[in-house]
C-alpha positions in Angstrom: 0.0 0.0 0.0 1.3 3.5 -0.9 1.5 6.5 1.3 -1.0 9.2 0.5 1.8 11.3 -0.9 3.0 8.5 -3.2 2.5 8.8 -6.9 0.2 6.6 -9.0 -0.9 6.6 -12.6 -4.3 5.6 -13.8 -4.9 4.9 -17.5 -8.5 5.4 -18.7 -9.1 3.5 -22.0 -11.7 5.0 -24.3 -13.0 4.4 -27.8 -15.8 5.7 -30.1 -19.2 5.7 -28.4 -18.0 5.4 -24.8 -20.6 6.7 -22.3 -19.6 10.1 -20.9 -20.7 9.0 -17.4 -17.8 6.5 -17.5 -15.4 9.3 -18.0 -16.9 11.2 -15.1 -16.8 8.1 -12.9 -13.2 7.5 -13.6 -11.3 10.6 -14.7 -13.6 12.9 -12.7 -13.1 10.9 -9.5 -9.3 10.7 -10.0 -9.2 14.5 -10.6 -11.0 15.2 -7.4 -8.9 12.6 -5.5 -5.9 14.9 -5.8 -7.4 16.9 -2.9 -6.6 13.8 -0.8 -3.9 12.1 -2.8 -1.8 14.9 -4.4 0.4 12.7 -6.6 -2.4 10.6 -8.2 -2.6 11.2 -12.0 -4.7 9.9 -14.9 -4.1 9.7 -18.6 -6.5 9.0 -21.5 -5.6 6.1 -23.8 -7.2 5.1 -27.1 -6.3 3.2 -30.3 -4.7 6.5 -31.5 -4.0 9.8 -30.1 -6.4 12.7 -30.8 -10.1 13.3 -30.7 -12.5 10.4 -29.7 -16.2 11.0 -30.1 -18.2 9.7 -27.1 -21.8 8.6 -27.0 -24.0 11.7 -27.1 -21.5 13.7 -29.1 -18.9 14.8 -26.5 -15.3 14.7 -27.8 -12.3 13.8 -25.7 -8.7 14.1 -26.7 -6.7 10.9 -26.1 -3.1 11.6 -25.0 -1.7 8.2 -25.7 -2.1 5.5 -28.3 -2.3 1.8 -27.1 1.0 1.0 -28.8 2.8 3.7 -26.8 0.8 3.8 -23.6 2.7 4.5 -20.4 3.0 1.9 -17.7 0.0 2.5 -15.4 -0.7 1.3 -11.9 -4.1 0.3 -13.4 -5.7 0.7 -16.8 -9.5 1.1 -16.7 -11.6 0.1 -19.7 -14.7 2.2 -20.0 -18.1 1.0 -21.2 -20.6 2.3 -23.7 -22.5 1.2 -26.8 -19.4 1.3 -28.9 -17.8 -1.7 -27.0 -18.5 -4.4 -29.8 -16.6 -2.4 -32.4 -13.9 -1.5 -29.9 -13.0 -5.1 -29.3 -10.7 -5.4 -32.2 -7.4 -7.3 -32.6 -5.1 -4.4 -31.6 -7.0 -3.4 -28.5 -7.5 -7.0 -27.3 -3.7 -7.6 -27.8 -3.0 -4.5 -25.7 -5.2 -5.8 -22.8 -3.5 -9.2 -22.9 -0.1 -7.6 -22.4 -1.2 -6.0 -19.2 -0.7 -7.8 -15.9 -4.0 -9.0 -14.4 -3.6 -6.8 -11.3 -3.2 -3.7 -13.4 -6.3 -3.9 -15.6 -9.9 -3.1 -14.6 -13.2 -2.2 -16.2 -16.3 -0.2 -15.5 -19.8 -1.1 -16.9 -19.6 -2.8 -20.3 -15.9 -2.4 -20.5 -16.0 -5.9 -18.9 -17.3 -7.3 -22.2 -14.1 -6.0 -23.9 -12.0 -7.7 -21.2 -14.0 -10.8 -21.7 -13.3 -10.8 -25.4 -9.6 -10.5 -24.7 -9.7 -13.6 -22.6 -8.3 -12.0 -19.4 -11.4 -12.8 -17.4 -11.5 -16.5 -18.4 -11.8 -18.8 -15.4 -12.8 -16.1 -13.0 -15.7 -14.0 -11.8 -16.8 -10.6 -13.1 -19.6 -8.1 -13.1 -21.0 -5.4 -15.4 -24.2 -3.6 -16.0 -27.2 -5.7 -14.8 -30.0 -4.5 -17.1 -30.5 -4.1 -20.9 -30.9 -0.5 -22.1 -32.1 1.0 -25.3 -31.9 -1.3 -28.3 -30.1 -4.1 -26.3 -31.9 -7.4 -26.4 -29.8 -9.0 -23.7 -28.5 -7.7 -20.4 -24.7 -7.2 -20.4 -24.4 -9.3 -17.3 -26.1 -12.2 -19.1 -23.9 -11.7 -22.1 -20.9 -11.8 -19.9 -21.8 -15.3 -18.7 -22.5 -16.7 -22.1 -20.2 -19.6 -23.0 -19.4 -20.5 -19.4 -15.8 -19.1 -19.3 -16.7 -16.4 -16.8 -18.9 -16.5 -13.7 -21.2 -13.4 -13.8 -22.0 -11.9 -10.5 -24.4 -9.1 -9.3 -22.1 -6.8 -7.4 -20.8 -3.2 -7.2 -17.3 -4.4 -7.7 -15.7 -7.9 -8.2 -12.0 -8.2 -7.6 -10.8 -11.6 -9.0 -7.4 -10.3 -9.7 -8.8 -8.3 -12.6 -11.2 -5.7 -11.2 -14.6 -5.3 -12.8 -17.3 -2.8 -11.8 -21.0 -2.6 -12.2 -22.9 -0.4 -14.6 -23.2 3.3 -15.2 -22.8 5.3 -12.0 -21.0 2.4 -10.3 -18.0 3.5 -12.2 -17.5 5.9 -9.3 -17.6 3.0 -6.8 -15.1 1.0 -8.9 -12.7 3.9 -9.1 -12.9 4.5 -5.4 -12.3 0.8 -4.8 -9.2 1.0 -7.0 -7.9 4.0 -5.2 -8.5 2.1 -1.9 -6.5 -0.9 -3.2 -3.5 1.4 -3.8 -3.8 3.8 -0.9 -6.0 2.1 1.6 -9.8 2.1 2.3 -9.5 5.2 4.6 -8.1 7.2 1.7 -10.9 6.0 -0.6 -13.5 6.9 2.0 -12.0 10.4 2.3 -12.2 10.8 -1.5 -15.8 9.7 -1.4 -16.5 12.4 1.2 -14.7 15.1 -0.9 -16.8 14.3 -3.9 -19.9 14.2 -1.7 -20.5 10.6 -2.5 -20.0 9.1 0.9 -23.7 8.3 1.6 -24.2 6.9 -1.9 -21.0 4.9 -1.6 -22.3 3.3 1.7 -25.8 2.7 0.3 -24.4 1.0 -2.8 -22.2 -1.2 -0.6 -25.3 -2.1 1.5 -27.4 -3.0 -1.6 -24.7 -4.6 -3.8 -21.8 -6.7 -2.5 -18.2 -6.0 -3.0 -16.7 -9.4 -3.9 -13.0 -10.0 -3.4 
């Protein structure tokens, strides 16, 4: 476990049609975490550097391409309706190169991790309910084929960390901060972002599975 003054680097992996809430729940939390953890940083990673259009039309600039991404304490794969197209050969190869303890997902980012094979033989979680034009809930899709045990949870840490859907990206990022800096530091970040009551309520309603 690092001291609160110790440096850490989070990579946030995005692609076309990522949900903006996954950016807020990862990059936004890490940005605010610097009030508690002054040396924590985050970078945006994509297939290529430059603009990436998110779901809803927001554009984010990716600082690093996957073939030149820095070594991160953890790389978080975001979710969104663009995940099927994102799971291409180059991206999946990048994910396979990462050490299991240094890769995570929020929401349907878990389906990209599943496609890479890094979740095989373990448990994972993702968004529980179908939305929009989806005909199958992502959690059900995650369990198809039997290689992965899908669990209803806020966060599952089976070596690779996967988080639940949508706003649970916040909970997953707080968990990852806690894994590096300790649960007290994560709780303090939750308080700073005025999420402490929601964080406690989510933990009471949905298990954290380690």
